[in-house]
ZAMARGU-4260 file (C-alpha; in steps of 0.2 Angstrom, whole numbers, plus 5000, padded with zeros to 4 digits):
<rodrens>
0) 5955/5696/5537 | 5937/5699/5548 | 5938/5690/5567 | 5930/5674/5565 | 5930/5669/5582
5) 5917/5684/5586 | 5905/5676/5573 | 5907/5658/5577 | 5905/5667/5595 | 5888/5673/5591
10) 5884/5660/5581 | 5887/5646/5594 | 5876/5658/5607 | 5860/5661/5595 | 5861/5643/5592
15) 5861/5636/5609 | 5847/5651/5614 | 5837/5640/5601 | 5842/5624/5606 | 5836/5631/5626
20) 5821/5637/5617 | 5814/5621/5609 | 5820/5609/5624 | 5809/5623/5635 | 5794/5622/5622
25) 5796/5604/5624 | 5797/5601/5641 | 5781/5613/5643 | 5772/5602/5628 | 5777/5585/5637
30) 5771/5593/5655 | 5754/5598/5648 | 5752/5584/5637 | 5757/5573/5652 | 5744/5584/5661
35) 5730/5583/5647 | 5733/5563/5648 | 5730/5565/5667 | 5715/5574/5668 | 5709/5565/5652
40) 5712/5549/5663 | 5702/5556/5679 | 5688/5563/5667 | 5687/5544/5661 | 5686/5538/5676
45) 5674/5549/5681 | 5665/5545/5667 | 5666/5527/5669 | 5658/5528/5687 | 5645/5540/5678
50) 5642/5524/5668 | 5644/5514/5682 | 5627/5523/5689 | 5617/5523/5675 | 5617/5504/5674
55) 5614/5503/5692 | 5600/5514/5687 | 5593/5501/5675 | 5593/5488/5689 | 5585/5500/5701
60) 5571/5507/5690 | 5566/5494/5677 | 5571/5476/5684 | 5569/5480/5702 | 5554/5490/5700
65) 5544/5478/5688 | 5548/5463/5699 | 5538/5474/5713 | 5525/5478/5703 | 5508/5469/5705
70) 5508/5465/5685 | 5521/5467/5669 | 5510/5482/5662 | 5515/5497/5662 | 5500/5501/5674
75) 5507/5488/5686 | 5524/5497/5684 | 5516/5514/5686 | 5510/5510/5703 | 5525/5501/5708
80) 5535/5517/5704 | 5524/5528/5713 | 5526/5514/5729 | 5543/5520/5729 | 5539/5538/5730
85) 5543/5543/5711 | 5525/5550/5705 | 5522/5561/5690 | 5532/5576/5689 | 5543/5573/5704
90) 5560/5569/5707 | 5572/5560/5717 | 5587/5568/5720 | 5598/5554/5725 | 5592/5536/5718
95) 5603/5526/5730 | 5602/5538/5746 | 5622/5540/5749 | 5633/5541/5736 | 5638/5525/5729
100) 5656/5518/5729 | 5666/5510/5719 | 5681/5498/5721 | 5694/5510/5716 | 5689/5524/5725
105) 5678/5531/5712 | 5659/5535/5718 | 5643/5540/5709 | 5627/5547/5714 | 5610/5545/5703
110) 5595/5558/5701 | 5579/5553/5693 | 5565/5564/5686 | 5548/5557/5682 | 5535/5563/5666
115) 5522/5556/5659 | 5519/5556/5642 | 5513/5548/5626 | 5522/5538/5614 | 5520/5544/5593
120) 5505/5532/5593 | 5496/5540/5606 | 5497/5525/5620 | 5501/5530/5638 | 5521/5532/5641
125) 5532/5534/5657 | 5548/5545/5653 | 5561/5544/5665 | 5576/5556/5666 | 5590/5549/5674
130) 5607/5560/5675 | 5622/5550/5683 | 5637/5560/5692 | 5654/5551/5693 | 5667/5558/5704
135) 5687/5552/5710 | 5692/5555/5727 | 5701/5572/5720 | 5684/5578/5716 | 5685/5576/5696
140) 5666/5574/5691 | 5658/5568/5675 | 5638/5570/5673 | 5629/5559/5659 | 5612/5559/5656
145) 5600/5546/5648 | 5581/5545/5648 | 5571/5531/5649 | 5555/5526/5642 | 5544/5512/5646
150) 5528/5508/5637 | 5516/5494/5629 | 5527/5480/5622 | 5520/5479/5603 | 5512/5462/5604
155) 5520/5452/5590 | 5504/5450/5580 | 5508/5447/5562 | 5491/5438/5557 | 5481/5448/5542
160) 5468/5436/5548 | 5465/5427/5565 | 5449/5418/5569 | 5444/5402/5578 | 5432/5396/5565
165) 5433/5401/5547 | 5419/5395/5535 | 5419/5398/5518 | 5432/5414/5517 | 5445/5402/5509
170) 5436/5402/5494 | 5444/5413/5481 | 5456/5423/5496 | 5473/5428/5493 | 5484/5434/5509
175) 5498/5445/5506 | 5511/5459/5514 | 5504/5477/5508 | 5523/5478/5502 | 5513/5469/5486
180) 5508/5487/5483 | 5528/5489/5476 | 5527/5476/5464 | 5533/5457/5462 | 5546/5451/5472
185) 5561/5448/5462 | 5571/5431/5467 | 5587/5439/5462 | 5583/5457/5472 | 5581/5454/5492
190) 5576/5472/5492 | 5561/5470/5481 | 5556/5453/5493 | 5539/5455/5503 | 5538/5451/5521
195) 5528/5435/5525 | 5513/5435/5534 | 5504/5420/5545 | 5486/5417/5544 | 5479/5408/5560
200) 5465/5397/5564 | 5461/5391/5581 | 5451/5379/5581 | 5443/5375/5562 | 5447/5378/5546
205) 5434/5371/5531 | 5440/5372/5512 | 5430/5369/5495 | 5438/5353/5489 | 5443/5354/5473
210) 5439/5374/5471 | 5450/5386/5474 | 5454/5389/5489 | 5467/5404/5488 | 5485/5408/5492
215) 5495/5414/5507 | 5510/5423/5505 | 5519/5415/5520 | 5510/5404/5535 | 5494/5394/5538
220) 5496/5391/5556 | 5483/5381/5562 | 5479/5371/5580 | 5463/5363/5577 | 5457/5354/5560
225) 5458/5357/5541 | 5448/5349/5531 | 5438/5348/5516 | 5420/5352/5515 | 5413/5339/5506
230) 5425/5325/5506 | 5429/5328/5526 | 5448/5323/5521 | 5458/5332/5535 | 5471/5341/5522
235) 5469/5357/5513 | 5459/5359/5496 | 5471/5351/5483 | 5468/5369/5476 | 5474/5378/5491
240) 5493/5388/5488 | 5506/5397/5496 | 5522/5404/5490 | 5534/5403/5505 | 5547/5389/5504
245) 5551/5381/5520 | 5565/5388/5529 | 5562/5406/5521 | 5558/5420/5530 | 5553/5433/5516
250) 5543/5429/5501 | 5553/5428/5484 | 5542/5423/5471 | 5523/5425/5469 | 5523/5410/5460
255) 5511/5398/5469 | 5516/5383/5478 | 5508/5367/5485 | 5511/5369/5504 | 5521/5355/5514
260) 5513/5354/5530 | 5522/5351/5548 | 5514/5341/5561 | 5521/5350/5577 | 5515/5334/5587
265) 5532/5331/5583 | 5544/5344/5585 | 5557/5344/5575 | 5545/5344/5559 | 5545/5363/5565
270) 5561/5367/5570 | 5562/5378/5553 | 5549/5391/5547 | 5536/5381/5536 | 5521/5387/5527
275) 5507/5375/5535 | 5508/5370/5553 | 5497/5358/5561 | 5496/5358/5580 | 5502/5373/5583
280) 5510/5373/5602 | 5499/5385/5616 | 5509/5393/5629 | 5509/5375/5639 | 5515/5365/5628
285) 5532/5373/5623 | 5542/5366/5634 | 5547/5353/5620 | 5552/5370/5610 | 5565/5375/5620
290) 5552/5388/5628 | 5546/5398/5614 | 5536/5396/5599 | 5542/5388/5584 | 5536/5403/5572
295) 5531/5416/5584 | 5515/5418/5596 | 5499/5412/5593 | 5486/5416/5605 | 5479/5403/5617
300) 5461/5407/5617 | 5454/5418/5606 | 5459/5438/5611 | 5442/5448/5616 | 5445/5468/5615
305) 5436/5469/5632 | 5443/5458/5647 | 5427/5445/5650 | 5433/5445/5669 | 5418/5434/5673
310) 5418/5421/5658 | 5400/5423/5654 | 5403/5427/5635 | 5396/5444/5639 | 5401/5462/5640
315) 5390/5467/5654 | 5389/5483/5662 | 5402/5484/5675 | 5417/5476/5661 | 5410/5490/5649
320) 5410/5506/5659 | 5425/5500/5668 | 5434/5501/5651 | 5427/5517/5645 | 5428/5526/5663
325) 5447/5520/5663 | 5451/5528/5648 | 5443/5545/5650 | 5454/5544/5663 | 5470/5540/5656
330) 5473/5526/5664 | 5467/5514/5652 | 5481/5501/5643 | 5472/5495/5629 | 5461/5512/5623
335) 5468/5528/5626 | 5455/5542/5628 | 5450/5551/5611 | 5437/5558/5600 | 5431/5558/5583
340) 5426/5571/5572 | 5411/5568/5557 | 5397/5568/5550 | 5385/5559/5562 | 5367/5556/5569
345) 5366/5549/5585 | 5349/5536/5589 | 5339/5546/5575 | 5324/5544/5574 | 5327/5547/5553
350) 5337/5535/5549 | 5349/5540/5532 | 5364/5545/5529 | 5370/5562/5534 | 5381/5568/5519
355) 5392/5581/5522 | 5381/5588/5534 | 5377/5586/5557 | 5394/5586/5557 | 5398/5584/5577
360) 5415/5580/5588 | 5410/5568/5599 | 5421/5556/5614 | 5417/5543/5624 | 5409/5552/5636
365) 5395/5557/5623 | 5393/5541/5618 | 5399/5527/5629 | 5392/5530/5645 | 5374/5527/5641
370) 5366/5520/5626 | 5370/5524/5612 | 5368/5521/5591 | 5378/5530/5580 | 5378/5533/5562
375) 5395/5539/5555 | 5398/5547/5535 | 5415/5550/5528 | 5406/5551/5509 | 5407/5569/5508
380) 5418/5575/5524 | 5433/5563/5529 | 5429/5557/5546 | 5443/5563/5557 | 5449/5549/5572
385) 5460/5555/5587 | 5463/5539/5601 | 5447/5531/5607 | 5428/5531/5605 | 5418/5520/5615
390) 5398/5518/5606 | 5387/5510/5618 | 5376/5504/5605 | 5377/5499/5587 | 5387/5506/5573
395) 5383/5510/5554 | 5398/5518/5546 | 5405/5520/5528 | 5419/5535/5520 | 5433/5540/5522
400) 5444/5542/5537 | 5458/5552/5543 | 5468/5552/5560 | 5473/5536/5570 | 5462/5529/5582
405) 5450/5517/5588 | 5429/5514/5585 | 5426/5502/5599 | 5405/5498/5598 | 5398/5491/5613
410) 5383/5481/5598 | 5386/5477/5580 | 5396/5486/5567 | 5389/5489/5551 | 5398/5493/5538
415) 5386/5497/5523 | 5398/5506/5509 | 5417/5509/5505 | 5428/5515/5519 | 5443/5519/5515
420) 5458/5529/5523 | 5460/5549/5514 | 5479/5558/5513 | 5470/5573/5511 | 5469/5590/5521
425) 5455/5600/5524 | 5442/5601/5512 | 5453/5593/5500 | 5449/5575/5498 | 5468/5564/5494
430) 5468/5547/5487 | 5483/5538/5499 | 5499/5531/5492 | 5500/5513/5500 | 5517/5509/5495
435) 5521/5518/5510 | 5509/5511/5524 | 5519/5522/5540 | 5510/5539/5529 | 5494/5530/5530
440) 5478/5534/5543 | 5475/5522/5559 | 5457/5514/5558 | 5453/5500/5573 | 5434/5495/5570
445) 5431/5484/5584 | 5413/5477/5590 | 5408/5469/5605 | 5394/5460/5593 | 5397/5455/5577
450) 5402/5464/5560 | 5391/5464/5546 | 5395/5472/5529 | 5393/5471/5511 | 5375/5463/5506
455) 5373/5453/5520 | 5353/5457/5522 | 5348/5451/5503 | 5337/5434/5500 | 5347/5421/5491
460) 5349/5420/5470 | 5352/5403/5471 | 5353/5402/5450 | 5345/5418/5447 | 5358/5426/5441
465) 5351/5442/5435 | 5340/5446/5450 | 5341/5463/5455 | 5344/5464/5473 | 5343/5482/5475
470) 5325/5481/5472 | 5312/5480/5486 | 5306/5464/5493 | 5325/5457/5492 | 5326/5457/5512
475) 5330/5439/5520 | 5316/5434/5533 | 5317/5425/5547 | 5320/5409/5548 | 5303/5404/5558
480) 5294/5415/5545 | 5302/5407/5529 | 5301/5390/5537 | 5283/5393/5537 | 5282/5398/5521
485) 5297/5396/5510 | 5287/5403/5494 | 5285/5418/5500 | 5296/5438/5496 | 5310/5436/5509
490) 5315/5418/5508 | 5326/5417/5493 | 5323/5417/5473 | 5318/5398/5470 | 5325/5388/5457
495) 5321/5371/5452 | 5335/5360/5449 | 5336/5343/5440 | 5336/5332/5457 | 5318/5340/5463
500) 5304/5345/5455 | 5299/5359/5468 | 5309/5375/5469 | 5322/5376/5481 | 5320/5389/5493
505) 5336/5393/5507 | 5341/5405/5517 | 5357/5417/5513 | 5372/5416/5519 | 5371/5425/5533
510) 5359/5416/5542 | 5365/5398/5533 | 5383/5404/5543 | 5372/5408/5557 | 5365/5390/5557
515) 5383/5382/5555 | 5391/5390/5567 | 5377/5384/5581 | 5379/5368/5576 | 5399/5369/5579
520) 5394/5377/5596 | 5381/5363/5601 | 5395/5350/5596 | 5408/5356/5606 | 5395/5358/5622
525) 5390/5340/5619 | 5412/5334/5621 | 5413/5345/5635 | 5395/5350/5646 | 5406/5364/5655
530) 5409/5372/5639 | 5397/5388/5636 | 5389/5388/5620 | 5389/5406/5610 | 5375/5405/5598
535) 5369/5416/5584 | 5350/5421/5580 | 5343/5433/5568 | 5328/5442/5569 | 5319/5430/5582
540) 5323/5422/5598 | 5325/5405/5592 | 5341/5395/5590 | 5342/5387/5571 | 5355/5373/5567
545) 5357/5361/5552 | 5350/5343/5552 | 5363/5334/5545 | 5381/5341/5542 | 5379/5355/5524
550) 5388/5368/5527 | 5380/5377/5511 | 5363/5381/5511 | 5349/5369/5509 | 5330/5370/5510
555) 5323/5379/5524 | 5312/5362/5532 | 5330/5354/5534 | 5336/5365/5548 | 5330/5364/5564
560) 5326/5374/5582 | 5334/5369/5599 | 5321/5358/5605 | 5319/5342/5613 | 5319/5328/5599
565) 5333/5338/5588 | 5348/5329/5582 | 5364/5336/5583 | 5377/5326/5570 | 5396/5322/5569
570) 5403/5330/5557 | 5417/5328/5547 | 5416/5338/5532 | 5397/5338/5526 | 5396/5318/5530
575) 5388/5312/5546 | 5400/5303/5556 | 5383/5299/5568 | 5371/5308/5579 | 5363/5312/5595
580) 5345/5315/5600 | 5345/5330/5612 | 5335/5326/5628 | 5323/5341/5637 | 5340/5339/5652
585) 5353/5343/5638 | 5339/5355/5630 | 5340/5363/5647 | 5356/5363/5653 | 5363/5372/5636
590) 5349/5385/5638 | 5353/5389/5656 | 5372/5389/5649 | 5371/5396/5631 | 5373/5416/5627
595) 5365/5424/5612 | 5372/5437/5601 | 5358/5445/5586 | 5365/5448/5569 | 5351/5460/5565
600) 5350/5476/5574 | 5338/5483/5588 | 5340/5501/5583 | 5340/5502/5565 | 5327/5489/5556
605) 5333/5480/5542 | 5324/5489/5528 | 5331/5506/5535 | 5350/5495/5534 | 5346/5488/5516
610) 5343/5505/5512 | 5361/5513/5517 | 5368/5499/5510 | 5358/5502/5494 | 5361/5520/5492
615) 5380/5516/5494 | 5380/5504/5481 | 5372/5515/5470 | 5384/5530/5468 | 5399/5522/5468
620) 5413/5519/5456 | 5415/5501/5450 | 5426/5490/5458 | 5430/5481/5472 | 5422/5483/5489
625) 5436/5494/5498 | 5440/5492/5516 | 5454/5501/5526 | 5460/5497/5543 | 5458/5482/5557
630) 5442/5475/5557 | 5440/5465/5576 | 5423/5457/5582 | 5424/5448/5596 | 5408/5436/5589
635) 5408/5433/5572 | 5409/5444/5555 | 5396/5440/5542 | 5400/5449/5524 | 5393/5444/5505
640) 5400/5454/5491 | 5390/5450/5475 | 5395/5448/5458 | 5381/5457/5447 | 5363/5456/5454
645) 5361/5475/5454 | 5380/5479/5458 | 5395/5484/5452 | 5407/5476/5466 | 5412/5462/5453
650) 5411/5448/5468 | 5427/5454/5476 | 5433/5463/5493 | 5449/5471/5494 | 5454/5474/5512
655) 5468/5483/5516 | 5471/5481/5537 | 5469/5467/5546 | 5452/5453/5549 | 5452/5447/5566
660) 5435/5439/5571 | 5429/5425/5583 | 5419/5415/5568 | 5422/5420/5551 | 5408/5417/5539
665) 5414/5428/5521 | 5410/5427/5502 | 5416/5436/5490 | 5415/5424/5477 | 5427/5431/5463
670) 5439/5438/5474 | 5445/5442/5492 | 5460/5451/5492 | 5468/5456/5510 | 5486/5467/5513
675) 5491/5465/5528 | 5496/5482/5536 | 5506/5478/5551 | 5507/5493/5561 | 5487/5489/5566
680) 5488/5477/5581 | 5474/5471/5591 | 5474/5475/5609 | 5478/5456/5614 | 5476/5454/5635
685) 5494/5446/5640 | 5500/5455/5626 | 5503/5471/5638 | 5522/5469/5643 | 5530/5485/5649
690) 5546/5488/5637 | 5561/5499/5642 | 5569/5510/5628 | 5583/5519/5633 | 5590/5536/5622
695) 5608/5538/5618 | 5618/5545/5634 | 5625/5565/5633 | 5638/5574/5643 | 5629/5587/5654
700) 5643/5592/5664 | 5660/5587/5674
</rodrens>
C-alpha cells in the first residue's frame, strides 16, 4: 500500500505555497491599487488646483481687464491688455506674480501668451493661450492649457428690412428666411419650420389701404406710426398678413393670417412673442420690461455705417479718412482691410461696362484716400472680394460676386443690373445652392450717400403701358425743368384721365419719393426746431416737396420749393390736418441746419447711367431682377422694377440678403421677395461689445 502520508504532505505543502503566492499577489495588488488611488487622488487635487487657476485667469484676463478698458469693444480690451504689459506676441510667465495658495495647501501658477489673429470671417481677434499648473505640497503637479478668444460679439440683428421711413415698399412685399428655399414648413415636422424674421420701422410706415401690402413671415416691429395712405387710419392695410402665431418662435405654416397688434405702452401686451408690435421700447425705457427688450434689440436710432462724430448728418473728410486709415492699419473693428479683384474702371473718361477686360486688384489705399469713382463689372469675370474696400466716391456695379467682404462707397451706389453670388472656381462660373447659406459668398454693399437701382431714372408712364423705356428721351428731368415745361420729353408720358381734360404729366417714382421724404423732414423740423433736416435733391440745387399730403405722383404744379410763403401740411395719410406757411425766418433757420444729398451723380451723368442700365436690361434672361447681399444705405434707397415697358423683369425683384436704409422708396409692382441671409449683419454703432469664448482645456503635463 503506497505511503499516503507522504503524498498528503506534499499536496499540503503545494497548496500552502499556492495560497502564499495568491495572498502575496493580492497584497501587492492591494498595495498598488492603494498607491494608484492615492496618486490619482493627488493628481485630481492638483488638477482641481489647475482648474482653479483657469477660472481665476478668466476673472483677471476678462472681467478685470474689461472693467479697466476705456470701452467694452475689442479695441478697448486690446489697449487694456497692453497697459498691463501683455502685447501681441508676448508672454507673462506668472500672471499673478507668486504662486497662488489655496485653502487645502495646494497652489497654482498661470502663464499667459497673446497672439492677435482673425476670426473665420476675417475680423480682428485676440487669442490668449493660458497654461495653469496646479501643485500639491508633496510636489504632485497637473498642467492644463486652455485658449481664450476675444472677438467682437455679433449684434443681435434679425432684420432683413430695417428703415426709418418706409414708403411704397410694402406693396406686394414678402419677407422670409432663406429657410424657404428648402420648402414650405410642415406644421407636424419641426425640422421643416422656418426661422422667423423681423422687419423694423423706427419712424413711419405707410401702406396702401385696400391694396396688397405683403406678408412678413415673422414680426413687424414698429416704434413710430403705421398708417394707411388714403384714409390715414393708424393701422396696417387690410391686406397685410403674417404667418407667425403669437407666442411662437418659428414659422410652422406658410398660410397667411391677419396680424394681432400688441401695443407695448402696456408692457404685459408684449410679454410673449408677437407678430406686430406698436410703440416698441428703446434702450431708455426697458425698466418696465425687466431691463430687456421684449423681442430682441431694435436700434434706438437708425445706425450709420460710419460714425457721425459731429452730428452734422454728413460724412466729413476727417470722419471718412479716420475710418479708411484705421482699416488700412488693421485697427478698425468695423471694417478690416481687404481688396477687390474685378474688371474695373476708375474715374473713366469713357463710361461703359468693362465686360471681361480691365481686370484689376484694388484696395482702400488705391480707392479710399483720394477721390475715385468706380465701375465694377462681374458679368463676364466674377468680382472677387476679401475684406473691406473703401471707395471715396460713387460706385456703379453689376454681375457675379465671389468671396466675402464689404464695399463701402462714400457717395452713391448704383446697382445697374443683376448682382448675384457665384460659387464657381477659376474661370468657371457656377450657380449657388441657396438651401445651404453657410456655403455662400457674402457681400455687404454700403453707401454713405444713397443706393439707387433698377429703372430709377426713367420717366413716369402713367397709363402708357406700351411705352418702351429702353428708347431715347426716357430720362426723368429735374423738377424745375418740368415745372416750366411739363410736356417736354423727360417729364413723363402724359395721359388723359376722366377727371381732367389735359394730359397729366407727373414725376417718376424716384423724384416723387424725394419730395415725400423732404416733406416729412420739414414736418419734423416744425415739431422740433433743433432737429437737423436731411433733404434729397435731384439734378438741381433746389429742395422740392408736395403742396399737400399726397404720396402718389401728381402734376408738377403741385410741388413747391423751400421758400417763404410755401405751405407745409400736417398729414395723416393723404389727408391734411392743417398747414403752416413758412416765413423767411423759418426758411433761413431750416437752410442753416439742413444737409442735402444728391440722388444723381456728379461724375456719372444720367445719360450714361441710363445706358449702362439699358445694356444690362437688354442682355439678361427673363425673370425677376436678382440681387444678393446686404444693401445698406446711410440715407435713401430708391428703386423701380418695371413690368413690361421694354423690360423682361415682370415687375419683380428678388433680394437674397437684407435691406437697411434710413428712407426706403421702392416699387416692385408685381412682387418684392426678400429672403433673409442671417449671416449679413450691418456694423451697428454700440453693437461692438467684445465677447469671450473659451476652448476646451487639455492636459499638457503633470
